[in-house]
C-alpha atoms as a printed R data frame, in Angstrom:
    type eleno elety resid chain resno      x       y       z
1   ATOM     1    CA   MET     A     1 92.025  75.854  74.139
2   ATOM     2    CA   LYS     A     2 88.665  76.266  75.968
3   ATOM     3    CA   THR     A     3 87.561  78.667  78.624
4   ATOM     4    CA   PHE     A     4 84.813  77.573  80.990
5   ATOM     5    CA   VAL     A     5 83.044  80.141  83.377
6   ATOM     6    CA   VAL     A     6 81.060  78.443  85.803
7   ATOM     7    CA   LEU     A     7 78.593  80.475  87.890
8   ATOM     8    CA   SER     A     8 76.671  79.303  90.800
9   ATOM     9    CA   PRO     A     9 73.517  81.080  92.054
10  ATOM    10    CA   VAL     A    10 73.551  82.417  95.535
11  ATOM    11    CA   GLY     A    11 69.903  82.249  96.235
12  ATOM    12    CA   PRO     A    12 70.025  79.892  99.248
13  ATOM    13    CA   TYR     A    13 72.442  82.365 100.833
14  ATOM    14    CA   TYR     A    14 69.580  85.057 101.245
15  ATOM    15    CA   PRO     A    15 66.372  84.270 102.984
16  ATOM    16    CA   ARG     A    16 64.114  85.114 100.054
17  ATOM    17    CA   GLY     A    17 65.959  82.333  97.903
18  ATOM    18    CA   PHE     A    18 66.264  82.581  94.233
19  ATOM    19    CA   VAL     A    19 64.944  85.913  93.421
20  ATOM    20    CA   PRO     A    20 66.589  89.300  92.438
21  ATOM    21    CA   VAL     A    21 68.543  90.770  95.315
22  ATOM    22    CA   LYS     A    22 66.874  93.792  96.732
23  ATOM    23    CA   LEU     A    23 69.216  96.715  97.457
24  ATOM    24    CA   TYR     A    24 68.871  99.495 100.184
25  ATOM    25    CA   CYS     A    25 70.476 102.770  99.562
26  ATOM    26    CA   ASP     A    26 70.949 105.301 102.059
27  ATOM    27    CA   GLU     A    27 72.722 108.317 100.662
28  ATOM    28    CA   THR     A    28 73.629 109.823 103.879
29  ATOM    29    CA   VAL     A    29 76.015 107.054 104.852
30  ATOM    30    CA   VAL     A    30 79.374 106.423 102.959
31  ATOM    31    CA   ARG     A    31 81.280 103.213 103.111
32  ATOM    32    CA   ALA     A    32 84.584 104.389 102.107
33  ATOM    33    CA   TRP     A    33 86.193 107.746 101.285
34  ATOM    34    CA   PRO     A    34 88.910 108.603  98.892
35  ATOM    35    CA   ASN     A    35 92.352 108.121 100.318
36  ATOM    36    CA   GLY     A    36 90.976 106.189 103.065
37  ATOM    37    CA   PHE     A    37 91.138 102.321 103.411
38  ATOM    38    CA   GLY     A    38 88.284 101.147 101.060
39  ATOM    39    CA   ASP     A    39 90.752  99.435  98.902
40  ATOM    40    CA   LYS     A    40 92.046  97.365 101.873
41  ATOM    41    CA   LYS     A    41 90.954  94.183 103.471
42  ATOM    42    CA   ILE     A    42 90.662  95.445 106.939
43  ATOM    43    CA   GLY     A    43 87.819  95.344 109.706
44  ATOM    44    CA   GLY     A    44 87.432  99.030 109.460
45  ATOM    45    CA   ASN     A    45 85.670  98.665 106.048
46  ATOM    46    CA   TYR     A    46 83.062  96.242 107.301
47  ATOM    47    CA   ALA     A    47 82.295  96.963 110.882
48  ATOM    48    CA   PRO     A    48 80.849 100.512 110.107
49  ATOM    49    CA   THR     A    49 78.500  99.115 107.631
50  ATOM    50    CA   LEU     A    50 76.617  96.724 109.784
51  ATOM    51    CA   LYS     A    51 74.162  99.243 111.125
52  ATOM    52    CA   THR     A    52 73.184 100.453 107.648
53  ATOM    53    CA   SER     A    53 72.925  96.862 106.475
54  ATOM    54    CA   ARG     A    54 70.588  95.756 109.309
55  ATOM    55    CA   LYS     A    55 68.467  98.968 108.959
56  ATOM    56    CA   GLY     A    56 68.220  97.864 105.097
57  ATOM    57    CA   VAL     A    57 67.088  94.252 106.113
58  ATOM    58    CA   GLU     A    58 64.764  95.173 109.098
59  ATOM    59    CA   ASN     A    59 63.115  98.216 108.099
60  ATOM    60    CA   HIS     A    60 62.882  97.757 104.290
61  ATOM    61    CA   GLY     A    61 63.285  93.950 103.596
62  ATOM    62    CA   CYS     A    62 66.439  94.437 101.551
63  ATOM    63    CA   ASP     A    63 69.380  91.943 101.214
64  ATOM    64    CA   GLN     A    64 72.252  94.210 100.684
65  ATOM    65    CA   VAL     A    65 73.334  97.792 100.668
66  ATOM    66    CA   LEU     A    66 74.074  99.836  97.482
67  ATOM    67    CA   TRP     A    67 76.920 102.041  98.630
68  ATOM    68    CA   LEU     A    68 77.210 105.604  97.093
69  ATOM    69    CA   LEU     A    69 79.894 108.467  97.471
70  ATOM    70    CA   HIS     A    70 78.198 111.776  96.418
71  ATOM    71    CA   ASP     A    71 75.577 109.908  94.346
72  ATOM    72    CA   TYR     A    72 78.363 107.821  92.669
73  ATOM    73    CA   VAL     A    73 77.844 104.127  92.860
74  ATOM    74    CA   THR     A    74 80.763 102.166  94.564
75  ATOM    75    CA   GLU     A    75 79.859  98.866  95.735
76  ATOM    76    CA   VAL     A    76 77.056  96.491  96.849
77  ATOM    77    CA   GLY     A    77 77.393  95.219 100.452
78  ATOM    78    CA   THR     A    78 80.915  93.699 100.190
79  ATOM    79    CA   MET     A    79 80.864  93.056  96.525
80  ATOM    80    CA   ASN     A    80 81.790  94.663  93.329
81  ATOM    81    CA   ILE     A    81 78.938  95.930  91.165
82  ATOM    82    CA   PHE     A    82 78.669  95.404  87.538
83  ATOM    83    CA   VAL     A    83 75.593  96.970  85.594
84  ATOM    84    CA   PHE     A    84 74.646  95.752  82.110
85  ATOM    85    CA   TRP     A    85 72.552  98.528  80.247
86  ATOM    86    CA   LYS     A    86 72.045 100.214  77.126
87  ATOM    87    CA   ASN     A    87 74.035 103.419  77.490
88  ATOM    88    CA   GLU     A    88 73.148 106.789  76.376
89  ATOM    89    CA   ASN     A    89 74.542 105.916  72.719
90  ATOM    90    CA   GLY     A    90 72.298 102.934  72.617
91  ATOM    91    CA   GLU     A    91 75.188 100.426  73.142
92  ATOM    92    CA   ASP     A    92 75.065  97.262  75.088
93  ATOM    93    CA   GLU     A    93 77.517  98.189  78.004
94  ATOM    94    CA   LEU     A    94 78.799  96.451  81.176
95  ATOM    95    CA   ILE     A    95 80.017  98.947  83.333
96  ATOM    96    CA   THR     A    96 81.585  99.036  86.879
97  ATOM    97    CA   PRO     A    97 83.189 101.812  88.897
98  ATOM    98    CA   PRO     A    98 86.973 102.244  88.697
99  ATOM    99    CA   LEU     A    99 89.548 101.155  91.167
100 ATOM   100    CA   ASP     A   100 89.893 104.720  92.806
101 ATOM   101    CA   GLY     A   101 90.937 103.814  96.301
102 ATOM   102    CA   THR     A   102 87.412 103.192  97.599
103 ATOM   103    CA   ILE     A   103 86.842  99.941  96.122
104 ATOM   104    CA   LEU     A   104 88.678  96.605  96.995
105 ATOM   105    CA   PRO     A   105 90.290  95.136  94.052
106 ATOM   106    CA   GLY     A   106 90.096  91.535  93.520
107 ATOM   107    CA   ILE     A   107 90.508  88.365  91.159
108 ATOM   108    CA   THR     A   108 86.876  88.064  90.661
109 ATOM   109    CA   ARG     A   109 86.423  91.796  89.426
110 ATOM   110    CA   ALA     A   110 89.592  91.492  87.185
111 ATOM   111    CA   SER     A   111 88.498  88.030  85.669
112 ATOM   112    CA   ILE     A   112 84.921  89.324  84.781
113 ATOM   113    CA   LEU     A   113 86.482  92.466  83.070
114 ATOM   114    CA   GLU     A   114 89.258  90.383  81.160
115 ATOM   115    CA   LEU     A   115 86.644  87.778  80.033
116 ATOM   116    CA   CYS     A   116 83.998  90.224  78.903
117 ATOM   117    CA   LYS     A   117 86.488  92.357  77.105
118 ATOM   118    CA   GLY     A   118 87.683  89.147  75.310
119 ATOM   119    CA   LEU     A   119 84.319  88.328  74.183
120 ATOM   120    CA   LYS     A   120 83.991  91.584  72.273
121 ATOM   121    CA   GLU     A   121 80.150  91.258  72.375
122 ATOM   122    CA   PHE     A   122 79.487  94.702  74.093
123 ATOM   123    CA   LYS     A   123 81.294  97.556  75.418
124 ATOM   124    CA   VAL     A   124 82.981  97.207  78.789
125 ATOM   125    CA   THR     A   125 83.850 100.205  80.824
126 ATOM   126    CA   GLU     A   126 85.408 101.129  84.082
127 ATOM   127    CA   ARG     A   127 84.302 104.741  85.040
128 ATOM   128    CA   THR     A   128 82.451 106.495  87.537
129 ATOM   129    CA   PHE     A   129 78.738 106.799  87.315
130 ATOM   130    CA   LYS     A   130 75.923 108.197  89.258
131 ATOM   131    CA   ILE     A   131 72.831 106.399  90.691
132 ATOM   132    CA   GLN     A   132 70.578 108.615  88.580
133 ATOM   133    CA   GLU     A   133 72.187 106.987  85.484
134 ATOM   134    CA   MET     A   134 71.511 103.539  86.865
135 ATOM   135    CA   ILE     A   135 67.885 104.336  87.566
């Protein structure tokens, strides 16, 4: 049995083309609160983000918004975020925020986690982490 993972660059989707996505982070605006609707596919999750997204594009030349909740990383735009880094113990680690009611679950997120855990080449973690750790 073979497993194939097909990835497709999304560069043409953004005006700047095939370059790293620039993220805008406004710590005064929260996309989703615990016990709200952040984990539901409803318009109320997206409409309030448009003003902040536009500010990031027009005032800062950014492609997407990095959403925080009290300094904790939650999502990027309307996408899940994964960070590959060397953690505080020097281990290679892929980390993503947990499904805590503020993040929309999905098959892409679940597939990435399952495939990466199956590789057993690096640590795979679902936990809260702060923007300061990411920086």
